[in-house]
C-alpha positions as CSV (number, residue, x, y, z in Angstrom):
1,M,100.8,63.8,90.9
2,S,98.6,60.1,90.4
3,H,99.1,57.5,93.6
4,D,98.8,54.5,94.2
5,P,95.5,53.5,96.1
6,L,96.4,50.9,97.5
7,L,99.2,52.3,99.9
8,L,98.9,54.6,102.6
9,P,100.9,57.4,103.1
10,P,103.2,57.2,106.6
11,D,101.6,60.5,107.7
12,L,97.7,60.3,107.1
13,P,96.5,61.9,110.4
14,R,94.5,59.7,112.3
15,P,90.7,60.5,112.8
16,I,89.5,60.7,117.3
17,D,86.4,59.5,118.1
18,D,84.3,62.0,118.2
19,G,81.5,59.9,120.4
20,A,79.6,59.8,116.5
21,G,78.3,56.0,116.8
22,D,78.3,55.9,120.7
23,H,74.2,55.1,120.6
24,L,74.6,52.1,117.0
25,P,74.9,49.1,119.6
26,G,71.9,47.9,120.3
27,R,69.5,49.9,118.0
28,R,67.9,47.2,114.7
29,L,69.4,47.7,111.4
30,P,66.5,49.9,109.6
31,G,64.0,47.5,106.9
32,V,65.2,50.2,103.9
33,E,65.7,48.7,100.3
34,V,69.6,50.1,99.5
35,L,71.7,49.7,95.5
36,A,74.0,46.5,95.2
37,T,76.1,46.5,93.1
38,D,74.4,43.0,91.3
39,G,71.6,45.3,91.0
40,T,69.9,43.6,93.7
41,M,67.6,45.9,96.3
42,V,68.9,44.9,99.5
43,D,67.5,44.9,103.1
44,L,69.4,44.2,105.6
45,S,67.9,43.3,108.7
46,A,66.7,41.8,106.4
47,V,70.5,38.9,106.0
48,S,69.4,35.7,106.7
49,S,73.3,34.6,108.1
50,P,74.5,34.9,111.5
51,W,76.1,37.8,111.1
52,A,76.0,41.0,109.2
53,V,79.3,42.6,108.5
54,L,78.6,46.4,107.2
55,Y,82.2,48.6,106.6
56,V,80.6,52.1,106.1
57,Y,83.1,54.2,103.9
58,P,83.5,58.3,102.6
59,R,84.7,56.9,98.7
60,T,86.6,55.0,96.4
61,G,88.8,56.5,93.8
62,V,87.4,57.2,90.5
63,P,89.8,55.8,87.2
64,G,91.1,59.6,85.8
65,V,89.0,61.5,88.7
66,D,90.1,63.8,90.6
67,P,90.1,63.3,94.5
68,P,88.3,66.2,96.7
69,S,90.3,69.1,97.5
70,G,92.6,68.4,100.3
71,W,91.5,64.4,100.5
72,D,94.7,62.7,102.1
73,E,94.3,65.4,105.1
74,I,90.7,64.9,106.2
75,P,91.1,62.4,108.8
76,G,89.8,59.3,107.6
77,A,89.0,60.0,104.0
78,R,91.8,57.8,102.5
79,G,92.2,54.1,102.9
80,C,89.2,52.7,100.9
81,T,90.6,50.8,98.8
82,P,92.3,48.8,101.4
83,Q,89.9,48.6,103.7
84,S,87.9,47.0,100.7
85,C,90.5,44.4,99.8
86,S,91.7,43.9,103.2
87,F,87.7,42.2,103.6
88,R,88.6,41.2,100.3
89,D,91.7,39.3,101.1
90,V,89.7,37.2,104.3
91,H,85.9,36.5,102.9
92,G,86.1,33.2,103.1
93,E,87.6,33.3,106.8
94,L,84.6,35.8,107.5
95,A,82.5,33.8,105.5
96,A,83.0,30.7,107.4
97,L,82.0,32.5,111.0
98,G,79.1,33.5,109.5
99,A,78.9,36.3,108.2
100,T,77.4,38.4,105.4
101,V,79.8,41.0,104.2
102,F,78.7,45.0,102.6
103,G,79.6,47.6,102.3
104,L,77.7,50.9,102.0
105,S,79.2,54.4,100.7
106,T,76.9,57.2,99.5
107,Q,78.8,57.1,96.1
108,V,76.8,56.0,93.3
109,H,75.6,53.0,91.6
110,E,78.2,52.7,88.8
111,E,81.4,54.2,90.4
112,Q,80.7,51.2,92.8
113,V,80.2,49.0,90.5
114,E,83.2,49.6,88.3
115,F,84.9,49.5,91.1
116,S,84.1,45.7,93.1
117,R,85.0,44.6,89.6
118,R,88.7,46.0,89.4
119,Q,89.1,45.0,93.1
120,H,87.6,41.9,92.5
121,L,85.1,41.7,95.3
122,P,83.5,38.7,96.8
123,F,80.4,40.2,98.8
124,L,78.2,43.3,98.0
125,L,79.2,47.1,98.2
126,L,76.0,48.9,98.2
127,S,75.0,52.1,96.7
128,D,73.1,55.7,99.6
129,P,73.8,58.6,97.8
130,D,70.5,59.7,99.0
131,Q,71.5,58.9,102.4
132,I,68.5,56.6,103.6
133,F,70.2,54.3,105.1
134,G,72.0,56.7,107.0
135,E,69.9,58.7,107.9
136,A,67.9,56.3,109.5
137,L,71.0,55.4,111.6
138,D,72.3,58.5,112.1
139,L,75.1,58.0,110.2
140,P,78.7,60.4,110.8
141,V,79.6,62.3,107.0
142,F,82.0,65.4,106.5
143,Q,82.0,67.2,104.0
144,A,84.6,67.8,101.3
145,D,83.8,70.0,97.4
146,D,81.1,69.0,97.3
147,I,80.4,65.8,97.8
148,V,78.8,64.4,101.5
149,A,80.9,60.8,102.8
150,Y,80.2,58.8,105.5
151,K,81.9,59.3,107.8
152,R,84.4,55.9,108.7
153,M,82.4,52.8,110.4
154,T,82.5,49.4,110.7
155,I,79.0,47.5,111.5
156,I,78.9,44.1,113.4
157,A,75.2,43.0,113.6
158,R,73.5,39.6,114.4
159,A,69.8,38.8,113.7
160,G,69.6,42.6,112.6
161,T,70.6,43.9,115.7
162,I,74.1,46.5,116.2
163,A,76.5,44.1,118.0
164,H,79.7,45.8,118.3
165,V,80.8,48.9,116.1
166,R,84.1,49.8,115.1
167,Y,84.7,53.6,115.0
168,P,86.8,55.2,114.0
169,V,88.5,52.8,112.2
170,F,92.3,53.6,111.9
171,P,94.5,52.4,109.8
172,P,91.2,51.2,107.2
173,D,94.1,48.9,106.1
174,R,93.8,47.2,109.6
175,D,89.4,46.7,109.2
176,A,89.1,43.0,108.5
177,D,91.3,41.7,110.6
178,E,89.9,43.6,113.6
179,V,86.2,42.4,112.3
180,L,87.3,39.1,111.9
181,A,89.0,38.4,115.9
182,W,86.2,40.7,116.8
183,L,84.0,37.6,115.8
184,Y,86.2,34.9,116.9
185,N,85.9,36.3,120.6
186,A,82.8,35.9,119.6
187,A,81.8,32.6,118.9
188,R,84.5,31.6,121.7
189,A,81.8,32.6,124.0
190,D,78.7,31.5,122.4
191,A,80.5,27.9,122.5
192,S,81.4,28.5,126.3
193,A,78.0,30.0,126.9
194,S,76.7,26.9,125.0
195,R,78.9,24.0,127.0
196,P,76.8,21.7,129.3
197,V,77.4,22.9,133.0
198,G,79.9,21.1,134.8
199,D,81.4,20.4,131.0
200,S,85.0,20.8,131.2
201,D,85.4,18.1,134.8
202,R,84.7,15.3,132.9
């Protein structure tokens, strides 16, 4: 039975925090290149914008291909399309805060290109089928049928260093709003820190 990938079932199982992201804050993004949907090789450690937002997702649906068996019953598996579209819908606001957005999965390049075009994504998706980037950061994975997929996680990095990690991400369609709120708070903190002493008394 087909389903709308944009809609999340109300009874999706909630993923638990198993601590698989605890080691990441303060780590440098690895200097490895991964293939992007525009055909370029991207090294996330070399992103020049003030912030890099990397949402790591299991896999998006492929037209005409059934999802792995029991996909909806795996905590955190379902919801990649709503998550991607949430970043699409606030992309301009994230860019205004100096953030460059990327999505990363173990899916092959061709599947990511098709999905990106279908959903009109204004940012790059990165393909890591051999888990080169993921192994460098020890990102958590799970297996469904013969597919090895990343667990859903969102990484916010500043000048190549991981500043914040959202894990587990639930519900996935609220991820971009939560990232946006975190970046707004970071911008306010930066502005407060840069204000001269006594400036508020003038």
